[in-house]
C-alpha positions as a Python dict, from the first residue, in 0.01 Angstrom:
ca = {
    (1, 'M'): (0, 0, 0),
    (2, 'K'): (206, -216, 231),
    (3, 'A'): (121, -309, 585),
    (4, 'N'): (270, -89, 855),
    (5, 'K'): (597, -184, 1019),
    (6, 'S'): (671, -151, 1386),
    (7, 'K'): (543, 168, 1541),
    (8, 'A'): (884, 234, 1688),
    (9, 'S'): (1030, 299, 1346),
    (10, 'P'): (1028, 659, 1217),
    (11, 'S'): (998, 526, 862),
    (12, 'N'): (662, 374, 944),
    (13, 'N'): (415, 440, 661),
    (14, 'D'): (174, 624, 887),
    (15, 'L'): (439, 887, 951),
    (16, 'G'): (560, 1160, 720),
    (17, 'Y'): (335, 1379, 509),
    (18, 'N'): (0, 1227, 598),
    (19, 'S'): (33, 1182, 972),
    (20, 'Y'): (190, 1523, 1034),
    (21, 'I'): (-106, 1687, 858),
    (22, 'I'): (-396, 1466, 965),
    (23, 'S'): (-295, 1430, 1329),
    (24, 'F'): (-469, 1224, 1595),
    (25, 'K'): (-600, 1546, 1749),
    (26, 'T'): (-819, 1607, 1444),
    (27, 'L'): (-1057, 1351, 1593),
    (28, 'I'): (-1183, 1626, 1821),
    (29, 'P'): (-1308, 1870, 1551),
    (30, 'F'): (-1431, 1571, 1349),
    (31, 'L'): (-1648, 1450, 1636),
    (32, 'L'): (-1766, 1801, 1721),
    (33, 'I'): (-1883, 1854, 1363),
    (34, 'T'): (-2030, 1504, 1333),
    (35, 'F'): (-2232, 1524, 1655),
    (36, 'G'): (-2302, 1896, 1623),
    (37, 'I'): (-2476, 1865, 1286),
    (38, 'A'): (-2669, 1544, 1354),
    (39, 'W'): (-2768, 1609, 1713),
    (40, 'G'): (-2834, 1976, 1640),
    (41, 'I'): (-3080, 1903, 1359),
    (42, 'L'): (-3257, 1611, 1523),
    (43, 'G'): (-3246, 1776, 1866),
    (44, 'F'): (-3432, 2075, 1724),
    (45, 'F'): (-3715, 1847, 1609),
    (46, 'I'): (-3714, 1660, 1943),
    (47, 'L'): (-3709, 1962, 2174),
    (48, 'L'): (-3918, 2201, 1963),
    (49, 'P'): (-4129, 1972, 1743),
    (50, 'E'): (-4406, 2218, 1661),
    (51, 'K'): (-4170, 2501, 1565),
    (52, 'A'): (-3941, 2269, 1370),
    (53, 'T'): (-4232, 2113, 1183),
    (54, 'H'): (-4380, 2453, 1107),
    (55, 'L'): (-4050, 2574, 961),
    (56, 'F'): (-3931, 2264, 781),
    (57, 'G'): (-4222, 2020, 766),
    (58, 'Q'): (-4255, 1677, 926),
    (59, 'I'): (-3918, 1504, 935),
    (60, 'T'): (-3893, 1155, 790),
    (61, 'G'): (-3614, 931, 672),
    (62, 'Q'): (-3634, 1103, 331),
    (63, 'H'): (-3635, 1461, 459),
    (64, 'P'): (-3342, 1674, 332),
    (65, 'L'): (-3247, 1767, 689),
    (66, 'F'): (-3238, 1400, 785),
    (67, 'F'): (-3000, 1339, 496),
    (68, 'L'): (-2787, 1629, 621),
    (69, 'A'): (-2777, 1467, 966),
    (70, 'V'): (-2678, 1132, 816),
    (71, 'Y'): (-2404, 1298, 612),
    (72, 'A'): (-2254, 1460, 923),
    (73, 'P'): (-1960, 1212, 957),
    (74, 'A'): (-1864, 1268, 592),
    (75, 'I'): (-1901, 1644, 629),
    (76, 'G'): (-1682, 1629, 939),
    (77, 'A'): (-1413, 1428, 760),
    (78, 'F'): (-1410, 1647, 449),
    (79, 'T'): (-1403, 1965, 658),
    (80, 'V'): (-1104, 1847, 860),
    (81, 'I'): (-913, 1728, 553),
    (82, 'I'): (-975, 2049, 358),
    (83, 'A'): (-877, 2260, 659),
    (84, 'V'): (-540, 2090, 703),
    (85, 'S'): (-445, 1975, 353),
    (86, 'G'): (-666, 2160, 105),
    (87, 'F'): (-852, 2016, -190),
    (88, 'K'): (-545, 1821, -298),
    (89, 'G'): (-584, 1626, 24),
    (90, 'I'): (-948, 1553, -60),
    (91, 'K'): (-847, 1418, -400),
    (92, 'Q'): (-594, 1185, -243),
    (93, 'F'): (-838, 1086, 32),
    (94, 'L'): (-1105, 997, -225),
    (95, 'S'): (-855, 779, -409),
    (96, 'R'): (-917, 524, -134),
    (97, 'I'): (-1251, 456, -303),
    (98, 'L'): (-1047, 276, -569),
    (99, 'L'): (-923, 18, -318),
    (100, 'W'): (-1113, -303, -378),
    (101, 'R'): (-863, -585, -332),
    (102, 'C'): (-942, -814, -42),
    (103, 'S'): (-972, -1186, 26),
    (104, 'L'): (-1261, -1375, -134),
    (105, 'S'): (-1379, -1479, 212),
    (106, 'W'): (-1465, -1117, 293),
    (107, 'Y'): (-1652, -1074, -34),
    (108, 'A'): (-1840, -1396, 41),
    (109, 'F'): (-1930, -1271, 387),
    (110, 'I'): (-2061, -937, 256),
    (111, 'I'): (-2253, -1077, -41),
    (112, 'I'): (-2378, -1405, 109),
    (113, 'G'): (-2317, -1392, 482),
    (114, 'I'): (-2493, -1064, 560),
    (115, 'P'): (-2818, -1163, 382),
    (116, 'L'): (-2810, -1492, 575),
    (117, 'I'): (-2787, -1295, 899),
    (118, 'F'): (-3115, -1121, 826),
    (119, 'I'): (-3283, -1434, 692),
    (120, 'G'): (-3173, -1630, 999),
    (121, 'G'): (-3277, -1353, 1235),
    (122, 'S'): (-3615, -1323, 1067),
    (123, 'Y'): (-3661, -1700, 1097),
    (124, 'L'): (-3586, -1685, 1470),
    (125, 'K'): (-3827, -1393, 1503),
    (126, 'G'): (-4097, -1595, 1330),
    (127, 'N'): (-4182, -1352, 1051),
    (128, 'L'): (-3973, -1493, 766),
    (129, 'F'): (-4269, -1658, 594),
    (130, 'T'): (-4548, -1440, 733),
    (131, 'D'): (-4446, -1080, 661),
    (132, 'P'): (-4539, -966, 309),
    (133, 'F'): (-4267, -849, 74),
    (134, 'P'): (-4244, -471, 136),
    (135, 'F'): (-4235, -366, -231),
    (136, 'S'): (-4510, -392, -488),
    (137, 'S'): (-4301, -324, -799),
    (138, 'F'): (-3946, -343, -931),
    (139, 'S'): (-3933, 36, -961),
    (140, 'A'): (-4014, 64, -590),
    (141, 'I'): (-3722, -168, -512),
    (142, 'L'): (-3489, 42, -726),
    (143, 'F'): (-3609, 361, -558),
    (144, 'A'): (-3555, 223, -208),
    (145, 'T'): (-3217, 76, -302),
    (146, 'F'): (-3103, 408, -447),
    (147, 'F'): (-3183, 589, -123),
    (148, 'A'): (-3011, 316, 78),
    (149, 'I'): (-2696, 362, -131),
    (150, 'I'): (-2682, 740, -94),
    (151, 'K'): (-2768, 744, 276),
    (152, 'G'): (-2591, 524, 534),
    (153, 'P'): (-2283, 422, 330),
    (154, 'V'): (-2182, 789, 299),
    (155, 'E'): (-2110, 781, 675),
    (156, 'E'): (-1806, 566, 601),
    (157, 'F'): (-1608, 863, 470),
    (158, 'G'): (-1600, 970, 834),
    (159, 'W'): (-1614, 656, 1047),
    (160, 'R'): (-1372, 431, 861),
    (161, 'G'): (-1230, 694, 628),
    (162, 'L'): (-1095, 916, 905),
    (163, 'A'): (-1177, 802, 1258),
    (164, 'L'): (-1067, 437, 1246),
    (165, 'P'): (-718, 493, 1100),
    (166, 'L'): (-659, 770, 1354),
    (167, 'L'): (-771, 552, 1645),
    (168, 'Q'): (-546, 272, 1525),
    (169, 'R'): (-246, 502, 1568),
    (170, 'K'): (-299, 476, 1943),
    (171, 'L'): (-488, 150, 1990),
    (172, 'A'): (-487, -208, 1867),
    (173, 'P'): (-763, -275, 1610),
    (174, 'I'): (-987, -457, 1859),
    (175, 'W'): (-999, -153, 2090),
    (176, 'A'): (-1013, 99, 1806),
    (177, 'G'): (-1311, -87, 1656),
    (178, 'L'): (-1478, -116, 1997),
    (179, 'I'): (-1444, 254, 2080),
    (180, 'L'): (-1556, 361, 1734),
    (181, 'G'): (-1855, 128, 1765),
    (182, 'L'): (-1955, 295, 2093),
    (183, 'I'): (-1928, 638, 1929),
    (184, 'W'): (-2113, 518, 1621),
    (185, 'G'): (-2398, 376, 1828),
    (186, 'I'): (-2438, 682, 2051),
    (187, 'W'): (-2437, 909, 1747),
    (188, 'H'): (-2756, 738, 1625),
    (189, 'L'): (-2947, 800, 1951),
    (190, 'P'): (-3154, 1107, 1847),
    (191, 'A'): (-3307, 915, 1555),
    (192, 'F'): (-3462, 676, 1808),
    (193, 'L'): (-3621, 959, 2006),
    (194, 'M'): (-3840, 1103, 1735),
    (195, 'S'): (-4133, 977, 1533),
    (196, 'G'): (-4118, 961, 1156),
    (197, 'T'): (-3784, 780, 1135),
    (198, 'Q'): (-3727, 410, 1076),
    (199, 'Q'): (-3522, 391, 1394),
    (200, 'S'): (-3818, 505, 1605),
    (201, 'E'): (-3973, 162, 1546),
    (202, 'W'): (-3669, -21, 1686),
    (203, 'S'): (-3528, -74, 2033),
    (204, 'F'): (-3211, 127, 2089),
    (205, 'A'): (-3026, -122, 2312),
    (206, 'P'): (-2999, -405, 2053),
    (207, 'F'): (-2913, -152, 1782),
    (208, 'F'): (-2640, 2, 1999),
    (209, 'I'): (-2487, -336, 2081),
    (210, 'G'): (-2513, -427, 1712),
    (211, 'C'): (-2320, -111, 1616),
    (212, 'V'): (-2037, -208, 1849),
    (213, 'A'): (-2028, -564, 1715),
    (214, 'L'): (-2043, -448, 1352),
    (215, 'S'): (-1764, -198, 1412),
    (216, 'I'): (-1546, -479, 1542),
    (217, 'I'): (-1635, -699, 1243),
    (218, 'V'): (-1558, -434, 982),
    (219, 'T'): (-1222, -340, 1138),
    (220, 'P'): (-1025, -641, 1004),
    (221, 'L'): (-1202, -594, 667),
    (222, 'F'): (-1076, -235, 667),
    (223, 'N'): (-720, -345, 748),
    (224, 'R'): (-715, -638, 506),
    (225, 'S'): (-832, -410, 224),
    (226, 'N'): (-558, -155, 301),
    (227, 'G'): (-804, 104, 425),
    (228, 'S'): (-1069, 75, 155),
    (229, 'I'): (-1360, 317, 186),
    (230, 'L'): (-1536, 135, -99),
    (231, 'L'): (-1559, -201, 80),
    (232, 'T'): (-1662, -56, 415),
    (233, 'A'): (-1934, 145, 237),
    (234, 'F'): (-2046, -172, 58),
    (235, 'F'): (-2053, -351, 395),
    (236, 'H'): (-2265, -66, 536),
    (237, 'F'): (-2507, -76, 242),
    (238, 'M'): (-2564, -449, 278),
    (239, 'L'): (-2658, -398, 642),
    (240, 'M'): (-2940, -165, 537),
    (241, 'N'): (-3042, -335, 213),
    (242, 'P'): (-3417, -266, 191),
    (243, 'I'): (-3509, -606, 48),
    (244, 'F'): (-3388, -796, 356),
    (245, 'P'): (-3656, -906, 606),
    (246, 'D'): (-3705, -738, 942),
    (247, 'A'): (-3497, -936, 1190),
    (248, 'Q'): (-3472, -698, 1487),
    (249, 'P'): (-3343, -783, 1745),
    (250, 'Y'): (-3245, -1137, 1647),
    (251, 'D'): (-3006, -1019, 1378),
    (252, 'T'): (-2812, -847, 1659),
    (253, 'Y'): (-2771, -1176, 1846),
    (254, 'I'): (-2628, -1338, 1534),
    (255, 'I'): (-2400, -1041, 1469),
    (256, 'I'): (-2257, -1066, 1821),
    (257, 'V'): (-2169, -1431, 1762),
    (258, 'I'): (-2010, -1345, 1427),
    (259, 'A'): (-1809, -1065, 1589),
    (260, 'L'): (-1664, -1313, 1838),
    (261, 'I'): (-1578, -1551, 1555),
    (262, 'V'): (-1417, -1274, 1349),
    (263, 'V'): (-1205, -1167, 1646),
    (264, 'W'): (-1093, -1526, 1704),
    (265, 'I'): (-1005, -1584, 1339),
    (266, 'N'): (-812, -1255, 1325),
    (267, 'R'): (-669, -1274, 1678),
    (268, 'K'): (-310, -1243, 1555),
    (269, 'T'): (-378, -901, 1404),
    (270, 'M'): (-665, -767, 1615),
    (271, 'F'): (-463, -732, 1935),
    (272, 'T'): (-154, -567, 1789),
    (273, 'R'): (-105, -236, 1610),
    (274, 'K'): (142, -396, 1373),
    (275, 'G'): (-22, -409, 1030),
    (276, 'A'): (-311, -178, 1123),
    (277, 'I'): (-393, 82, 859),
    (278, 'T'): (-335, 431, 997),
    (279, 'I'): (-317, 637, 678),
    (280, 'V'): (-595, 886, 610),
    (281, 'I'): (-453, 1046, 295),
    (282, 'P'): (-236, 826, 69),
    (283, 'T'): (85, 1000, -31),
    (284, 'D'): (35, 926, -399),
    (285, 'Y'): (-168, 714, -636),
    (286, 'E'): (102, 448, -653),
    (287, 'C'): (43, 344, -293),
    (288, 'L'): (-303, 228, -394),
    (289, 'K'): (-164, -47, -615),
}
């Protein structure tokens, strides 16, 4: 998959089959589905807690309805793609999971840099050497890791799988990442307003700012990997890896600094739409090579 040419050219690789089908306007139904499912489910438990609990039990981070809320961005993306391009479109969309090529510096950041963010934040918080390790057995670690893999990273089918490439058709990556980060952060709000969720123990403001900063950081990773869903999901998983120490809100401070550094390093591509990935559905398997 080659980088896009000038947007003035009709032969631009975000035009043709894919762009005519998955148009920019599909962001509207995507966001309606994404917010409707998540806010509808969690809002029910917030506004009518006794009735909701009586019907479905106490909601926690492992409750099936909470998983459904978390999967809302993916459900929104799949619904839109099926509606406009059928199941063939889904097959081609999912082929972006096979994209893994990217610079070693990004792999180093994900595998080494992200853990260091949490370790450094925990050190600044003062709990790095005082908080006990949260797991008592290896099986408990595997169980928590499994749920981390099948929860948050699934969001990326919607956020970076559909929304980011569409936003980059109209905006430079810096602004597309910023706007998507604002949407991403606001979408999480209901989870902070109810007991029983991990987010209820955190402060929303640092988390919200962190979402914006992380969205900006992952945008050049997305573009450098030619629109990989795999690498953005891996990035997302590492941010919620259960073995990392609690670093709230100091991890956010570090992430903001890193976001500024990432923007500076990628300043030649962050402020121009040239080279931004705008394809949602690859035209064929060959474009993944």
